Kinemage of the C-alpha trace (Angstrom):
@kinemage 1
@onewidth
@group {chain A} dominant
@subgroup {mainchain}
@vectorlist {calphas} color= white
{ca unk a 1} P 0.000 0.000 0.000
{ca unk a 2} L 1.492 3.335 -1.040
{ca unk a 3} L 1.200 6.498 1.009
{ca unk a 4} L -0.887 9.405 -0.242
{ca unk a 5} L 0.811 12.799 0.186
{ca unk a 6} L -1.028 15.818 1.597
{ca unk a 7} L -1.746 17.009 -1.951
{ca unk a 8} L -3.998 13.979 -2.459
{ca unk a 9} L -1.974 12.754 -5.453
{ca unk a 10} L -0.694 9.195 -5.335
{ca unk a 11} L 2.883 8.903 -4.125
{ca unk a 12} L 5.608 7.930 -6.562
{ca unk a 13} L 6.797 4.345 -6.151
{ca unk a 14} L 10.006 4.307 -4.087
{ca unk a 15} L 11.959 2.840 -7.024
{ca unk a 16} L 11.175 5.891 -9.192
{ca unk a 17} L 12.408 8.515 -6.686
{ca unk a 18} L 16.060 9.482 -7.072
{ca unk a 19} L 18.413 9.816 -4.126
{ca unk a 20} L 18.584 13.584 -4.664
{ca unk a 21} L 14.798 13.884 -4.693
{ca unk a 22} L 14.560 11.801 -1.539
{ca unk a 23} L 17.143 13.999 0.237
{ca unk a 24} L 15.304 17.154 -0.885
{ca unk a 25} L 11.984 15.765 0.341
{ca unk a 26} L 13.479 14.811 3.716
{ca unk a 27} L 15.120 18.234 4.145
{ca unk a 28} L 11.919 20.046 3.110
{ca unk a 29} L 9.897 17.976 5.571
{ca unk a 30} L 12.300 18.820 8.419
{ca unk a 31} L 12.418 22.535 7.551
{ca unk a 32} L 8.643 22.729 7.157
{ca unk a 33} L 8.155 21.138 10.559
{ca unk a 34} L 10.769 23.383 12.138
{ca unk a 35} L 9.246 26.590 10.759
{ca unk a 36} L 5.856 25.455 11.987
{ca unk a 37} L 7.111 24.645 15.447
{ca unk a 38} L 9.478 27.573 15.958
{ca unk a 39} L 7.834 30.356 13.946
{ca unk a 40} L 4.202 29.217 13.862
{ca unk a 41} L 4.136 28.951 10.083
{ca unk a 42} L 1.442 26.767 8.533
{ca unk a 43} L 2.699 24.533 5.695
{ca unk a 44} L 1.447 26.884 2.952
{ca unk a 45} L 3.529 29.761 4.401
{ca unk a 46} L 6.627 27.556 4.234
{ca unk a 47} L 5.983 26.566 0.623
{ca unk a 48} L 5.270 30.188 -0.442
{ca unk a 49} L 8.492 31.488 1.156
{ca unk a 50} L 11.546 31.995 -1.008
{ca unk a 51} L 14.851 30.406 0.000
{ca unk a 52} L 16.182 33.924 0.750
{ca unk a 53} L 13.246 34.629 3.098
{ca unk a 54} L 13.759 31.347 4.905
{ca unk a 55} L 17.496 31.984 5.172
{ca unk a 56} L 16.934 35.483 6.609
{ca unk a 57} L 14.501 34.130 9.187
{ca unk a 58} L 16.855 31.350 10.248
{ca unk a 59} L 19.827 33.719 10.450
{ca unk a 60} L 17.840 36.125 12.613
{ca unk a 61} L 16.744 33.306 14.915
{ca unk a 62} L 20.162 31.690 15.256
{ca unk a 63} L 22.356 34.781 15.226
{ca unk a 64} L 24.271 33.536 12.196
{ca unk a 65} L 25.275 35.845 9.403
{ca unk a 66} L 26.663 39.327 9.587
{ca unk a 67} L 26.275 40.965 12.957
{ca unk a 68} L 24.506 44.313 13.022
{ca unk a 69} L 25.447 46.887 15.629
{ca unk a 70} L 22.549 47.998 17.812
{ca unk a 71} L 21.341 51.588 17.339
{ca unk a 72} L 23.021 54.245 19.461
{ca unk a 73} L 21.104 56.642 21.750
{ca unk a 74} L 20.773 59.290 19.052
{ca unk a 75} L 19.271 56.809 16.597
{ca unk a 76} L 16.798 55.585 19.211
{ca unk a 77} L 15.841 59.193 20.042
{ca unk a 78} L 15.252 59.942 16.322
{ca unk a 79} L 13.082 56.841 15.988
{ca unk a 80} L 11.097 57.732 19.105
{ca unk a 81} L 10.500 61.209 17.709
{ca unk a 82} L 9.502 59.887 14.294
{ca unk a 83} L 7.195 57.213 15.771
{ca unk a 84} L 5.719 58.654 18.997
{ca unk a 85} L 3.320 55.770 19.653
{ca unk a 86} L 4.371 55.188 23.239
């Protein structure tokens, strides 16, 4: 008995799925689950996201990537003046 994916289409027989496709599917499944658990994304949000969006989100969450200096007091004061919403 073959599994039916969430799309409702019949699954490809295991013999017809390449190793690369299997690795992609496994990685996508893990990332989709992780974004759902950590960021509250439903599956459709994961599949609509671009790789760059996903990378930016993961970098922000893990602290990887280029470090950005926090704003200084003057920058915070300018922002508070520009956006005086309390």
